[in-house]
N, C-alpha and C positions, 0 to 999 in steps of 0.2 A: 321558667318558673320564677316569679317575683318573690324576693325575700323582704320581710319587714325589717325595721330598724334593729330590733333585738337579735334577729337571726344574722343580720350582717355583722353586728358587733361580735357575736359568738364566732362567726367564721374568721373574722380578722384576728380575734384573740387566739383561736386554735392555730392558725397559720403563723402568727407572730411567735407563739410558743415553740413551734417546730423550727422556725428560722433562727430563734435565739440560740439554739444548740447546734445549728447546722454549720458545716464547713463549705458545702457546695449547693448551689441552686442552678438548675438547668431548665430553660424554657424551650418548648418545641411547639410548632404549629401542627395541629392535628386535623386540619380541614379535609373531609372526605374519607376518613377512616371509619370502617364499619364497627359497630358496637362489639361484636365478637373479638375483633382484634384489640380494641381498647381493653377488653376484659383480660385478654392474654397479657397485655402490657402491665396492667395492674397486678396480676398474679406474679409476674416476674419481679416487679418492684417490691411487692410484699415479701417475697422470698429473699431479696437482697437487703431488706431493712430500709427501703427507700419510701418516703412519704410522697405519693403521687396524687395530684388533684387537679381538676379543671376548676378554675376560679374566674370570677369576673375580674377584669384587669384593674378596675378601680379599687376593689377590695385587696388585691395583691399589692398594689402601689402603697396602700395604707399599711399593710403588714410589713413591708420592707423599709418603710419610712423610718429614718433614724438608726438604721442598722448598717452593718458592713456591706449589705447587698443593695443599698439605696441607689447606687450607680446603675442598677438594672432597670429602674423605673422607665426610662425613655424607650426601652425595647419592648415594653409590655403593651403591644397592640395586636389585635386580631385574635382568633380563637386559639388560645394557648393552653397547654397542659404543663403544670409545674412539677418538677421533680426536685425534692429536697432531701438531703442526706447528711448525717453526722460523719459518715465515712467520706473521705476526700474524693474517692473515685467512683463510688457506687452509683450516684445519681447520673453522672455522665455515662457510665458504662451501660446502665439499663436503657437509657434513651438512645444512645448511639448504636447499641446492638440491635434494638428493635427497628431503628431507622434503616439498618442494612437490609432487613428482610421486608420492610414495608416502606415504599418510596413516598407514601402520602404523609408520613411523619417527618417533618423537616425541623432539624435543630436550628433554633433561631439565635440563642445567646446563652450565656452562662456567667456565673460568678463563683470564683473559688477564693475564699479567705479575703474578700474585699477586692479582688482583682478581676476586672472585666474580661470575659472570654468571648471570642467569636466562634463561629461554627468549627473552624479548623482547630482552634485551641481546645474546644470541648471534645472533639474527636481524638486529639492527642492525649488529653487527660484520660479518656476512656481506654486508651491502649496501655496505660500503666497497669501492671499486675496489682492484684489486691494486696492488702496488708499481710494476710496470711501467707500468700505465695512469696512475697518478698522476705518474710521472716524465715520461711522454709529454705529459701535460696541462701540466705545469710548463714543459717545453721549448717547447711551443707558445705559452704565454703569454710566455716570455722572447724568442722569435723574432718575435712579432707587431710590435713597434715597428721592428725592423730591416727586416723584410720590407716593412712599410708604407712606410718611408723609401725603400727600393730601388724600389718600384713608383712612388712619387712622382717620383723622379729619372728613371726610365724614361719616365714620362708627360711630364715636362718636356722631356726630350731629343727625344721624338717630336714634341712641339708645336713646338720650335725648328726641327727638320728640316722640318716642314710649312710653317712660315713662310718658311724660307730657299728652299724650292723653288717 
């Protein structure tokens, strides 16, 4: 479907607005994927807060022009789906997780905070736990000494009660 000049400008403006606030952009080739599977991928992306879009590569190049993601422009060839997220890990995680179950989705490249990523680096980024999981782990580590001390005091109190009785 052909877009007129105003539609193209609107698409570039929309994508540029998303890229301006993004930390991560991941591009993947989607050749041969059925529409139902793409719908599932879009639903997963929406649930994770990831902007997922199939774009004309020339429009995508214009959107990343002059941003920290400009180094991604040479990789933008072929039928690509663009995954853009404000969360550092979410875009990579959505695409990499879907690529595990559907071999027709091939991660091509990515960019995190201005650093170019290849397929292996995108997969490594996707394996990092989410921010919420990392915060929960940190909280658990911080609470461990306090809870251990409290259990020790409770055990000491129980022992004293047993001796007194």
